[in-house]
N, C-alpha and C positions, 0 to 999 in steps of 0.2 A: 078441084082436086086437093087443095091445100086441105079444106074440111075433111075430106075423105080421110086423107093420111093421117091426121089429127084423132079422127076417131078411132082409127086400126090402131093407132100408137097407145091410146088411152085404153083400148080393149085388151091390148097384150098387158100393159103394165097393172091394170086392174086385176086381170087373172092372174099374174104373177103374185101380186100382192097378197091376194085372198088365198092362194095355194102356200104363200110363204106362212101366213098367219096359220093356216090349218097344220103345217108341218111343225111348226112351233108349240102349237098346242098338243099336237100328237106327242111329240119329245118330251114335252113338260108332264103329260099323264103317263108316259111310259117311265118316266124316271120316279115319279111319285109311286107308281105300282112296285117298282124295283127296290126302292128305298124303304117304302112304307111311311115317309114324311112329307108333307105338304108342303113346306117351305124349302126352296132350294138355297136361297140367299136370303139374308135380313131384309133386303128391299122389298121383298114380296108383302111382308106385314111387320114393320118395325116394331110396333107395339107388342105382337104376340113372338117375335124373335127375340125381344128383352126379357120378356116373362120366361120364355124356354130357357134362356142362358141364367136367369135367377134360380129356376127349378133345378137345373143340372148343378149348379154350385151347392144348393141346398141338399141334394142328394149325395153329392161328394163328401159334404160336411157329416152327414147322418151315416154315411158308411164308417168314417172313422169314430163317431160317436158310438156307433153298435158294436165296432171292433172291440174298442174299451170297456164298453158295458159286459161283453162276452168275457174279455179279459178278467174284468173285476167278479164276476158270477163265478169262473172256473176259480179262480184263487180264494174267493170266500168260502167255495165248497170244499176245497182242500183244507181251509182253516179250520172250517165246520168239523170235517172228519177227525183232524188232529186233535182237536179240543175233545171230542168224543172218548177219544183214546187216552187222553190226559185224565178226563174224569175218571175213567175205569181207573187208572192207576192211583189217582187219589183214594178213590174209594176203597181199593186193596190196601193202602196205606193206613186207612181208617180202622180197617178190620185188624191189621197188625197191632196198632196202637191199642185197640181195645184188648187185645191179647196180651200185651205187655204191661197192661194197667192191672192184671192180675197179681195178687202178692204169692201166689203158690208157685209161680215159674222159678226154674232154676237159672242159673248164670248161662248154661250151655244153652237152654231154652231162648233165652234173651238175646243171646250171641246170634243164633239162627236167626231170629226175627230182624236183627240189625242186618244181617247179611241180605237177606229180601228187601229190605227198606234201601239197601245201597244200590239194588239192581233197579228198584222202581225209581232211584233219583237217577241213574243212567238213562232210563227209559224216558224220562220226563224230557232231559236236556236233548236226547235224540229227537223227540217229537217237537221240541222247541225248536229246533235247528232244521224243521222240514222245509222244503224248497217249493216255490211258488211255480206257476205254468212257465216261466222264463228262466226257472233254474236258480233264482235269487232267494235270499233267506225269506221265508214266509211271515215269521216273527220278529224280523230284524229291522223293520221298518223301511228305509230307503237303502241298506245296507246290501251288497251283493255277498257278502260271506256269510258266516255263521251268527247266529243272534246270541248264542251264548258258548261260553267255554269255561272248564274249570282252572281254577288258579292253582297255585302250587299248594294251597293248604285244601284243595279239593272242594272248593267253594264253587257253584256255579254263578258265573258271572256274566250280566248283560253288556254285550259289546255293539249292539246295534244302534240305530239312530232313534231319535226322542219321537218321530213321527212316522206313520205308514204312508206308503205312496198313495197319492191321490189321483184319480183319473176322471176327465172330463167326459160325463154321459149325454151331454145335449142340453139345449135350454138353460145354459149357463150353471148347470148341476154338475156337480164333483161326488166322487164315491171313494172313499177309503177301501183299497182291495184286501185289506187285512186288517190285523192288530199288533201292536208291539208287545213283546214278552211282558214287560211290566204291568200292561194294561190286563194281561190275564193272569199272571201269577202273583204281582204284589198286592198286599193287604197291610191292614193296621192291626197288631195283635191286642192282647188284654193290657198290655203295659202302655199303649199308644206308641208304640216302635213300628217302623215300616219293615215288613219282612217279606218272603216270599215262600212258597210250597215247598220248592226244593231244599231252602234253608232249614225249614222245619223238618222235613225228613231226615236231613243230614245230622241236625243237632238232636234228634231222637235216636238215631243210629249210635252215635257217639255215647249217649247216655247209657243205652243197653250193653254198650261193650264195658261200660265200666267207669265212664267219665263222669257219672253222677252217684252220689251217695243215696240218691233216692228215685231209681229208675221209674218206680211205678208213679211217683208224683210227675216225674218228666214225661211219663205216657199220658198222663191225664191232661196236662197243659198242652200237650201236640194233639191231641184229639181236639180240642177248642180251636187252635191254630189251623188245623187242617179243615175244619169245619167253615172256616171263615175262607179260607183258600179255595174251596170248593165252591163257596157261594161267590166269590169274585169269577171264578172261572165260569160257573153257571150264567152270571150276568153278562159275561163278554159272549160267550155263546148266542145269547139272546140276541144281543147287538148284531151279532154276525147273521143271525137267522131273518132279523128284520131287513137287514140290507139286502139279502137276498129276495125277500119279498118285494121289496121296492123295484129291484132290478127286473123282477118279473113285470111289475107294472109299466115299467120305463120301455121295455121290449115291445109290450103290447101296444104301446103309445106310438112306438116308432114305427111298427108295422102298419098301423093304421094311417100315419103321417106319409108313409111310403106309398100306400094304396091312392091316397088322396093326389099326391103329386103326380103318381103315374096316369091316374085319371084326367089330370088337368094337362099334362103333356100331351096326352091321346087327343083331347079335345082339341087343343090349340094347335097342334103340328102334326098329329096323326091323320092316316088318310083312311077314308070309308073306302075299303077295297072293291066292294060290289059297284058302288057309285063310281068309283075312277075307272074300272074295267069297262063299265056301259058307255062312260064317257070316251074313253080311249077307241072302243069298237064304233061308236056312232062317229067321232072326228075321223076315223080312218076311212070309214065307209063315205063319207062326205067327201073328204080328200080324194077317193078313188073316183067319185062322180064327177067332181069338179075337173080333175085331169082329163078324165073321159070326154066331158063336155066341152072343154077347151079344145082338145084336139079334134074334135068332129067340127066345131065353130071355125076353127082356123084353117080347117080344110076345105071349107065352101067354096065353091066357085065364084062366087059373089063379089068376095075379096079381090080375087084375081082380076076381074073384070073391072072392078072400081079404082085398083091401082093402075 
């Protein structure tokens, strides 16, 4: 009788254990199908879980780098547009200086040219005070206010910082999001003195208003300086264009790396839905069959008679 009782108890324990294992497997498969993730806890696969944490951390850092790169690209595009307008203004100043170099002009005609030069100087200052994507000074370095202002004598004075804001764009690389005013306006004139385009235009305007005994000579001198100023601006614009091209390369690289990380995450922690659903259906079928078999076997009269 003891042997029979022990066998009966073992049958029930074994059946309960088997069905419990099947239920746990079914629940695990249901969770995988619902979440799309293979691992529900780190202990399921410690190595894969550690790698998945690393990939998630890299993805978060990449998101920050991508945001910085997008901001740098937006600001550099704004700088490029502003410098194109500056170039147009300087070219117009060159045209006016060429006219002013003529010895046939009257004083009134020179005064009219001076008036337009004053407007060009104001336009250049307005462009120099353009705003970046955050509303800060585009050409003022790390300053949040204006890059230039007129002093009491009407001279355009730089009031920004010495360096542009630098943004990290990934892999230890940084990118200046613009250029400072002196980098795009300042140059060395024929006498070896450092000056800038706005100062050149102002000096020519004053000479044409009667501030020089030789306005024609002043206009010729201004032409040489304006050419140097335009060359400086063109060089700065080339630098900006090069940075924009590099940011395109960085964006493409970041996209490729993001796809590689996504594929690795899918391989490590992702669920093959077709396989998981098939396994779930199989497990549920086996569980149902086991429950039915247990119920049928447990109800046989043989057990009642042997007990």
